[in-house]
C-alpha positions as CSV (number, residue, x, y, z in Angstrom):
1,M,10.9,132.0,-96.6
2,Q,12.7,131.7,-93.2
3,I,14.7,128.8,-94.2
4,Q,16.2,130.9,-97.1
5,Q,16.8,133.8,-94.6
6,T,18.7,131.6,-92.5
7,S,21.0,130.3,-94.4
8,A,21.6,134.1,-96.2
9,V,22.4,135.2,-92.3
10,N,24.3,132.1,-91.6
11,L,26.4,132.8,-95.2
12,L,26.9,136.6,-93.5
13,Y,28.5,135.2,-90.4
14,A,30.9,133.1,-92.1
15,L,32.0,135.7,-94.5
16,L,32.1,137.9,-91.5
17,G,34.1,135.4,-89.7
18,R,36.8,135.2,-92.6
19,Q,37.1,138.6,-93.1
20,V,38.2,138.9,-89.5
21,A,40.4,136.6,-89.4
22,Y,42.1,137.8,-93.0
23,Y,42.3,141.4,-91.5
24,R,43.7,140.0,-88.3
25,N,46.5,137.9,-89.9
26,K,46.8,140.9,-92.2
27,A,47.5,143.1,-89.4
28,G,50.1,140.6,-87.3
29,L,47.7,139.6,-84.5
30,T,46.7,136.3,-82.9
31,Q,43.4,135.8,-81.8
32,E,45.4,135.8,-78.1
33,E,46.1,139.5,-78.6
34,L,43.2,140.4,-80.5
35,A,41.3,139.3,-77.5
36,E,43.7,141.4,-75.2
37,A,43.6,144.4,-77.0
38,T,40.1,144.2,-77.5
39,K,38.8,142.9,-74.0
40,Y,37.1,140.1,-75.2
41,S,37.7,136.0,-75.1
42,V,39.8,134.2,-77.0
43,D,36.7,131.8,-77.4
44,F,34.5,134.7,-78.5
45,I,37.2,135.6,-81.5
46,S,37.8,132.0,-81.8
47,L,33.3,131.5,-82.9
48,V,33.2,134.9,-84.7
49,E,35.8,133.8,-87.1
50,R,34.3,130.6,-87.5
51,G,30.9,131.9,-88.3
52,V,29.4,130.5,-85.5
53,N,28.5,134.0,-83.5
54,A,28.1,137.2,-84.8
55,P,29.2,140.4,-82.2
56,T,27.5,143.0,-81.5
57,L,27.9,146.5,-83.8
58,A,29.8,147.9,-80.9
59,R,32.1,144.9,-80.7
60,L,32.2,145.1,-84.1
61,Q,33.6,148.5,-84.0
62,D,36.2,147.8,-81.3
63,I,37.4,144.6,-83.4
64,A,38.1,146.8,-86.7
65,D,39.7,149.4,-85.0
66,T,42.2,146.8,-83.3
67,I,43.0,145.1,-86.4
68,G,43.0,148.5,-88.6
69,V,40.1,148.4,-91.1
70,E,36.7,150.4,-91.4
71,V,33.3,148.3,-90.6
72,W,31.9,148.0,-93.7
73,Q,35.6,146.0,-94.9
74,L,34.5,143.1,-92.6
75,F,31.3,142.7,-95.4
76,Y,33.2,142.5,-98.6
77,P,34.5,139.2,-99.4
78,Q,38.4,139.8,-100.7
79,V,38.7,139.9,-104.6
80,G,38.1,136.1,-106.4
81,E,36.8,134.6,-103.1
82,V,33.9,132.4,-103.5
83,P,31.2,132.1,-100.2
84,R,31.2,129.4,-98.5
85,K,28.4,128.0,-95.7
86,P,29.4,127.6,-92.6
87,G,31.9,124.2,-91.8
88,Q,32.3,124.0,-95.5
89,R,35.8,123.1,-96.0
90,K,38.0,125.4,-98.9
91,S,38.4,123.6,-102.0
92,Q,41.8,122.6,-102.7
93,P,43.3,123.9,-106.0
94,K,43.4,120.5,-108.3
95,R,46.4,119.2,-109.3
96,T,47.6,119.2,-113.4
97,Q,49.9,116.2,-114.0
98,R,53.4,117.4,-115.2
99,K,54.7,116.5,-119.1
100,K,57.7,114.6,-118.6
101,K,60.7,116.2,-120.1
102,R,62.3,114.3,-122.9
103,F,66.1,114.9,-123.5
């Protein structure tokens, strides 16, 4: 069971990181601007967004306040988003070949 729990925690870190990045971008902030506003380092913000590190609840509240969301929103994926494992790249949409038009 320990392996599954660790895997679930890693997925939660990854989701949290993607949500922080999503809402930070939506707020029009760079990692540097978010770091400056929250008084945390850019490295810390980067680690959070990559799902490598998770902030304490107090730090998470600071981040949420700065990007203009409630903390709970950082734990719910956007509609249609599929959770990925940390480090897993976003899958590229399949390209369909267009049929040639005949004139």
